[in-house]
C-alpha positions in Angstrom: 0.0 0.0 0.0 1.5 3.3 -1.0 1.8 6.2 1.5 -1.2 8.2 0.4 -3.4 5.1 0.4 -2.5 4.4 4.0 -3.3 8.0 4.8 -6.7 7.7 3.1 -7.4 4.6 5.1 -6.7 6.5 8.4 -8.9 9.4 7.3 -11.7 6.8 6.6 -11.3 5.6 10.2 -11.5 9.2 11.4 -14.7 9.8 9.4 -16.4 6.6 10.8 -15.4 7.7 14.3 -16.9 11.2 13.7 -20.1 9.5 12.5 -20.3 7.3 15.6 -19.9 10.4 17.8 -22.6 12.1 15.9 -25.0 9.2 16.3 -24.2 8.7 20.0 -24.6 12.4 20.7 -28.1 12.2 19.2 -28.9 9.1 21.1 -28.0 10.8 24.3 -30.4 13.6 23.4 -33.3 11.3 22.6 -32.8 9.0 25.5 -31.7 11.5 28.1 -28.8 9.2 28.7 -25.9 10.8 30.6 -23.9 7.6 30.5 -23.4 8.2 26.8 -21.5 11.4 27.5 -18.4 9.5 28.6 -18.7 7.2 25.6 -18.6 10.2 23.2 -15.8 11.9 25.0 -13.8 8.7 24.8 -14.3 8.7 21.1 -13.3 12.3 20.9 -10.0 11.5 22.4 -9.4 8.8 19.8 -10.5 11.3 17.1 -7.9 13.8 18.3 -5.2 11.2 18.4 -6.0 10.1 14.8 -5.9 13.8 13.7 -2.4 14.2 15.1 -1.2 11.0 13.6 -2.6 11.8 10.2 -1.3 15.3 10.3 2.2 14.0 10.9 1.9 11.6 8.0 0.7 14.3 5.7 3.6 16.5 6.6 6.1 13.7 5.8 4.2 12.9 2.5 4.3 16.6 1.5 8.0 16.8 2.2 8.8 13.7 0.1 6.4 14.5 -2.7 8.1 15.7 -5.9 4.9 16.5 -7.9 2.7 19.6 -7.3 -0.3 17.3 -7.7 0.7 15.3 -4.7 1.5 18.4 -2.6 -2.0 19.7 -3.5 -3.6 16.5 -2.3 -1.7 16.6 1.0 -3.0 20.1 1.5 -6.6 19.2 0.7 -6.4 16.1 3.1 -5.0 18.3 5.8 -8.2 20.5 5.5 -10.4 17.4 5.5 -8.8 16.1 8.7 -9.2 19.5 10.4 -12.9 19.5 9.5 -13.4 16.0 10.9 -11.8 17.1 14.1 -14.1 20.1 14.3 -17.1 17.9 13.9 -15.9 16.1 17.0 -15.7 19.4 18.8 -19.2 20.3 17.9 -20.5 16.9 19.1 -19.0 17.8 22.5 -20.6 21.3 22.4 -24.0 19.7 21.7 -23.5 17.1 24.5 -22.8 19.9 27.0 -26.3 21.3 26.1 -27.8 17.9 26.3 -26.3 17.5 29.8 -27.8 20.8 30.9 -31.1 19.8 29.4 -31.1 16.6 31.4 -29.8 18.0 34.6 -32.2 21.0 34.6 -35.1 18.8 33.4 -35.7 21.1 30.4 -38.4 20.1 28.0 -38.5 20.7 24.2 -41.9 20.8 22.5 -42.8 18.0 20.1 -42.5 20.6 17.3 -39.0 21.5 18.4 -37.9 17.9 18.6 -39.3 17.2 15.1 -37.4 20.2 13.7 -34.2 19.2 15.3 -34.6 15.7 14.1 -34.9 16.9 10.5 -31.7 18.9 10.7 -29.9 16.0 12.5 -30.9 13.5 9.8 -29.7 15.7 6.9 -26.4 16.1 8.7 -26.1 12.4 9.6 -26.8 11.4 6.0 -24.0 13.7 4.7 -21.4 12.4 7.2 -22.5 8.8 6.4 -22.0 9.2 2.7 -18.5 10.8 3.2 -17.5 7.9 5.4 -18.8 5.4 2.9 -16.9 7.1 0.0 -13.6 7.1 2.0 -14.1 3.5 3.1 -14.7 2.3 -0.4 -11.9 4.5 -1.7 -14.4 5.9 -4.3 -14.3 9.6 -3.6 -16.6 10.5 -6.5 -19.5 8.9 -4.5 -19.7 12.2 -2.6 -21.3 13.7 -5.7 -24.6 12.4 -4.4 -24.0 14.5 -1.2 -23.6 17.6 -3.3 -26.3 17.0 -5.9 -29.0 18.8 -4.0 -26.5 21.1 -2.3 -27.9 24.2 -0.8 -27.2 25.9 2.4 -29.6 25.2 5.3 -29.5 28.8 6.5 -33.2 29.3 5.6 -34.2 26.1 7.4 -32.3 27.1 10.5 -33.6 30.7 10.4 -37.2 29.4 10.1 -36.7 27.0 13.0 -35.3 29.8 15.1 -38.2 32.0 14.3 -40.7 29.3 15.2 -38.9 28.5 18.4 -38.8 32.2 19.4 -42.6 32.3 18.8 -43.0 29.3 21.0 -41.1 31.2 23.7 -43.3 34.2 23.4 -46.4 32.0 23.5 -45.2 30.5 26.8 -44.7 27.0 25.4 -41.0 26.8 26.5 -38.8 28.4 29.0 -36.0 30.9 28.1 -33.2 28.5 29.1 -34.8 25.6 27.1 -35.1 28.0 24.1 -31.4 28.9 24.5 -30.4 25.3 24.6 -32.5 24.5 21.5 -31.1 27.4 19.5 -27.5 26.5 20.4 -28.1 22.9 19.2 -29.5 24.2 15.9 -26.5 26.4 15.4 -24.0 23.6 16.3 -25.7 21.1 14.0 -25.8 23.6 11.1 -22.0 24.1 11.7 -21.4 20.3 11.5 -23.4 20.2 8.3 -21.3 22.9 6.7 -18.1 21.1 7.6 -19.4 17.9 6.2 -20.3 19.6 2.9 -16.9 21.2 2.8 -15.3 17.7 3.3 -17.3 16.4 0.4 -16.2 19.2 -1.9 -12.6 18.6 -0.9 -12.8 14.9 -1.6 -14.1 15.7 -5.1 -11.0 17.9 -5.6 -8.8 14.9 -4.6 -10.7 12.7 -7.1 -10.2 15.3 -9.8 -6.5 15.7 -9.0 -5.9 12.0 -9.3 -7.8 12.0 -12.6 
């Protein structure tokens, strides 16, 4: 296995780990399960270790590469690894809000849960397709991720508006409203990083012709 293939295999591991974290974070939210916090934090430590290991390998690969194409690929993969690490960070941020929600016994309305579920599922699907493309070493598979690409700003803005209206109507407390809006923003950020990864993987596929 050549050097860049070994690196891609490690990045695939990282993507699968980020996907596991994302799913476990959501499970903790749905089940009000504080025990899952330590599970996700353990996975985050593994994610950070992988990020450092891959970064070192990419530096070595870049130094030994003689062709500009290979140096460009090293740079793109460095960006991908950083985005995967950031997804892990956002999982931790969401978990902190979930922990507050559980400990303070905060309630989200059925409408809020349904809205968050829609945003979560879109994001999960994107991370899943990225992980699949990396696992199969068929980076062009992420074209499906980007087919209907469009920013979810409007969706998030609409969900924020609806939730603020629920606050004004007395259907949720200010602290519960704040937790929900934080989770929306963090989930949107994960979605953006996942889309960015997909675009970068297509760049790698194009560079390798």
